[in-house]
C-alpha angles and dihedrals in degrees: 000000000000124000091249091053090051090050091051091050091048091052091053091044090050090057092048093048092047090050091049091051089051092048092049089053091049092047089054095043101044096072088053087071087074095053096081093048092047091049091050091049092049091049092051092049091049091051090047091053091048090050090049091051090048090049092051092049091048092050090049090051090047091054091049090051091050090053091050090048090052090051092049092049091048092050092050094047091048091051092047091054091055093054091085092054100051119113104181138053091238091057090048092052092048093049092044089053091050091051092047093048092047091049091051090050090049090052092048093046093049089051092050092045089053090052091050091049090052091049091048091054090049092048091048089052094046092048091050089053091047090050091052091049091048092051090048093048092047090052092047091045090051090051091046091052090052090051091047092050090049093049092046091050090049093050094044089053091050089047090055090050090052090050090051091050089047091055091052092050096045095047110125092006123130109273095211091052091049092048093053093041094052091049094052092046091051092045095049098034097243112340104109101132119033139165130256115218125180088354093301126120108235091212104052096013092227121150111243127208114270094241090049091051089048090055089053090048093053088056095206095128140024108261128186126207108258091218106044101012094232116148108253132217127177122254126181112241121226115257090251089065098046093102093048093109092057090064100034117107099202091223119178092211093118094051097086092059093049101047123093108188095190098048108029104041092111093050091047092052092050091047092048090053091051092047090052090053092051093047091052 
């Protein structure tokens, strides 16, 4: 397999890997679409439960008030019956006070009962609205889950197709090269094989030694950029860019963002050795 054939396979593989990375992100993100709906449904159910508890407490309080009203009515009626049997002014005053107090309690209890009845009607109405919203959200959530499952199935199927295409492309290719190439593509989100123009890597924009650039131009071996680890191939620069090197600074300012000490140590060591050879 010629170097150019390997480059062509790497370009195709780069596209497949980038698409797989994108699909993996979508597969992870799609279920998150349901989170907002699920949170809303949980909030509505919580509010419904709170309303139901409030309703139960209000009905209990209403029943207690009705019992108190019954007792007040009974006390008043009993006192009124004794009015005909009184013989002294003092007895009359005591009974009259009992009747008055009982009547005031009746009035207060009826007022409070009316308030509870009004609150019960309001809670019943609010709970009915909440129930309708819950039913609506459950239906929409169910439909959303079906869409999510459909989209996930579609993307998983496409992911399998990409894996099958990847196996065809990588057949008979060097496993170590593929391993390193896949890691750099995943790390950089797609740029695994890039051009070198006027001695400058088009990925990290670092100026490379002349002898190193010449090796890339000859295309007799697979060479990686010593700074960003991307696989390099030579590309003729337009005449308007021929003087680019005269103005380039060769700064290493981008190097910190591109290095990954944990994953690319081996590539860096190999590249450093090659750079040392070219500099000698």
